[in-house]
C-alpha positions as CSV (number, residue, x, y, z in Angstrom):
1,X,34.4,-7.2,3.3
2,X,34.0,-10.1,0.8
3,X,34.3,-13.6,2.0
4,X,35.7,-16.7,0.1
5,X,33.1,-19.4,-0.2
6,X,34.0,-22.4,-2.4
7,X,36.8,-20.4,-3.9
8,X,34.5,-17.6,-4.9
9,X,34.3,-14.1,-3.4
10,X,30.9,-13.6,-1.8
11,X,29.4,-10.2,-1.0
12,X,28.3,-9.4,2.5
13,X,25.0,-7.8,3.6
14,X,22.2,-7.5,6.0
15,X,18.6,-8.6,5.9
16,X,15.7,-6.6,7.5
17,X,12.2,-7.9,8.1
18,X,9.0,-5.9,8.8
19,X,8.0,-8.6,11.2
20,X,4.6,-7.1,11.9
21,X,3.7,-7.8,8.3
22,X,5.4,-11.2,7.9
23,X,3.0,-14.1,7.7
24,X,5.6,-16.8,8.3
25,X,5.2,-18.6,4.9
26,X,8.8,-19.7,5.0
27,X,9.5,-19.0,1.3
28,X,12.4,-16.8,2.2
29,X,13.9,-19.6,4.3
30,X,13.6,-22.1,1.4
31,X,15.6,-20.0,-1.0
32,X,18.4,-18.7,1.2
33,X,21.7,-20.3,0.0
34,X,23.5,-19.7,3.3
35,X,20.5,-20.8,5.5
36,X,20.6,-17.7,7.8
37,X,16.8,-17.4,8.1
38,X,14.4,-19.1,10.5
39,X,10.8,-18.9,11.8
40,X,10.6,-17.4,15.3
41,X,8.3,-19.8,17.1
42,X,8.5,-17.8,20.3
43,X,7.0,-14.6,18.9
44,X,3.7,-13.8,17.5
45,X,3.4,-10.6,15.3
46,X,0.5,-8.2,15.2
47,X,-1.3,-10.4,12.6
48,X,-0.9,-13.5,14.9
49,X,1.8,-15.2,12.8
50,X,5.3,-16.5,13.8
51,X,7.5,-14.2,11.7
52,X,10.8,-15.1,10.0
53,X,14.0,-13.6,11.3
54,X,17.7,-13.6,10.7
55,X,19.3,-16.3,12.8
56,X,22.9,-15.9,11.5
57,X,23.3,-12.4,10.2
58,X,27.1,-12.6,9.8
59,X,26.6,-15.2,7.0
60,X,24.4,-13.1,4.8
61,X,25.8,-12.8,1.2
62,X,23.3,-10.1,0.1
63,X,21.9,-12.3,-2.7
64,X,18.4,-10.9,-2.1
65,X,16.8,-14.2,-3.0
66,X,14.6,-13.8,0.2
67,X,13.4,-10.4,-0.8
68,X,12.6,-11.4,-4.4
69,X,10.5,-14.4,-3.3
70,X,8.6,-12.7,-0.4
71,X,4.9,-12.4,-1.5
72,X,4.3,-9.6,1.0
73,X,7.4,-7.4,0.3
74,X,8.5,-7.4,4.0
75,X,12.1,-8.1,3.4
76,X,14.8,-5.5,2.6
77,X,18.4,-6.5,1.8
78,X,21.3,-4.1,2.3
79,X,24.6,-4.9,0.5
80,X,27.7,-3.6,2.3
81,X,30.0,-1.3,0.4
82,X,33.2,-3.2,-0.2
83,X,35.2,-0.3,1.1
84,X,33.1,0.4,4.1
85,X,33.9,-1.5,7.3
86,X,30.8,-2.5,9.3
């Protein structure tokens, strides 16, 4: 399930947001190396913010930069098992 990017094998994964708790600060977007995240300008969450969402989920490399930088801990990253087909 690994992908070659720039001659290096990259892991694959999936990002999950608790969108009702996201305040749309965009920190996750700024640190994503594959630029898969965006702010959903068409949705307001329970707190009245435009939450972040995964725009290009197939390009996730499970680096977890987004989860580490999120001040509200609303992001979970799942890394795919190399032997498991998704």
